[in-house]
C-alpha positions as MATLAB code, in Angstrom:
seq = 'XXXXXXXXXXXXXXXXXXXXXXXXXXXXXXXXXXXXXXXXXXXXXXXXXXXXXXXXXXXXXXXXXXXXXXXXXXXXXXXXXXXXXXXXXXXXXXXXXXXXXXXXXXXXXXXXX';
ca = [
    -127.082  -47.086   76.399;
    -128.822  -50.504   77.206;
    -127.429  -53.236   74.729;
    -130.159  -54.953   72.469;
    -130.349  -58.194   74.945;
    -131.099  -55.829   78.151;
    -133.941  -53.909   76.106;
    -135.105  -57.232   75.055;
    -135.490  -58.375   78.499;
    -136.849  -54.819   79.645;
    -139.474  -55.707   76.954;
    -140.305  -58.787   78.290;
    -140.905  -57.485   81.882;
    -143.513  -54.386   80.582;
    -145.420  -57.231   78.753;
    -145.639  -59.560   81.857;
    -146.296  -56.612   83.989;
    -149.083  -55.523   81.752;
    -150.449  -59.087   81.214;
    -150.846  -59.643   84.964;
    -152.274  -56.490   86.089;
    -154.522  -55.905   83.278;
    -156.115  -59.190   83.557;
    -155.810  -60.279   87.701;
    -159.247  -60.001   89.190;
    -161.122  -60.763   85.972;
    -164.132  -63.028   86.757;
    -163.467  -66.650   85.273;
    -165.079  -69.989   85.376;
    -164.319  -73.126   83.426;
    -166.947  -72.408   80.571;
    -164.771  -69.010   80.039;
    -161.063  -70.102   80.042;
    -160.459  -70.375   76.598;
    -161.677  -67.403   75.453;
    -159.918  -65.427   78.571;
    -156.579  -67.447   77.254;
    -157.293  -65.991   73.576;
    -157.983  -62.680   74.656;
    -155.046  -62.118   77.048;
    -152.462  -63.590   74.372;
    -154.174  -61.201   71.629;
    -154.001  -58.217   73.725;
    -150.179  -58.545   74.732;
    -149.220  -59.374   71.028;
    -150.498  -56.078   69.842;
    -147.325  -54.393   71.821;
    -144.071  -53.748   70.032;
    -141.629  -56.506   70.076;
    -144.033  -59.511   71.112;
    -143.518  -62.347   68.829;
    -145.698  -64.896   70.556;
    -147.754  -65.233   73.714;
    -149.014  -68.529   75.338;
    -151.608  -68.119   77.832;
    -152.956  -71.710   79.913;
    -155.652  -71.196   82.353;
    -155.837  -74.290   83.907;
    -159.628  -75.439   84.373;
    -158.845  -77.506   87.625;
    -157.495  -74.763   89.329;
    -160.004  -72.728   88.573;
    -162.943  -75.053   89.757;
    -160.711  -75.585   92.710;
    -160.872  -71.846   93.536;
    -164.355  -71.018   92.821;
    -166.085  -69.524   95.978;
    -169.017  -67.573   94.536;
    -172.195  -69.035   94.393;
    -172.632  -67.514   90.847;
    -169.671  -70.248   89.557;
    -166.683  -68.185   88.819;
    -163.849  -67.014   90.546;
    -160.821  -64.020   89.956;
    -158.158  -64.733   87.900;
    -155.017  -64.778   89.719;
    -151.202  -65.935   88.567;
    -152.136  -69.457   90.591;
    -154.473  -70.226   88.104;
    -152.480  -69.909   85.060;
    -149.184  -70.506   82.849;
    -147.689  -68.085   79.960;
    -144.806  -68.267   77.890;
    -143.719  -65.170   75.762;
    -141.404  -65.018   73.079;
    -140.022  -61.207   72.454;
    -137.809  -60.243   69.434;
    -135.974  -57.003   69.625;
    -133.347  -55.847   67.117;
    -132.185  -59.742   66.556;
    -132.081  -60.698   70.065;
    -135.107  -63.051   71.206;
    -136.062  -63.555   74.523;
    -137.873  -66.538   76.030;
    -139.891  -66.191   79.166;
    -142.589  -67.927   81.282;
    -144.377  -67.613   84.310;
    -145.387  -70.572   86.281;
    -146.013  -71.358   89.960;
    -143.235  -71.604   92.255;
    -143.500  -72.177   96.114;
    -147.018  -70.981   95.665;
    -145.966  -67.739   93.701;
    -146.494  -66.810   90.256;
    -142.895  -66.451   89.198;
    -142.098  -64.730   85.859;
    -138.607  -65.832   84.634;
    -136.204  -65.012   81.473;
    -135.743  -68.750   80.126;
    -133.304  -67.855   77.439;
    -131.851  -65.115   75.702;
    -130.434  -65.345   72.002;
    -128.765  -62.925   69.606;
];
């Protein structure tokens, strides 16, 4: 049987997998970053045990990635940072996704009972 902390960490992984794979490839431009951030956060916050989600899509990275003549690019992990808080049975898990060595690394920041 998993401990509450282990279950909370598992839940965080589920949320990250859902966020990343649901939204990767979404067309994005500097004019749509705020609405996409809000949509992503609100969608993931619907899931059980998700206390908060903060998505930051970096306009400068989006502008630099635009390679379509129509002025947009596809959302990838390199264009955003994400922070999440999961609360499960009294355990709070803080997580984040940031670029590290060219890779969008998802990691546990803290686990507290």
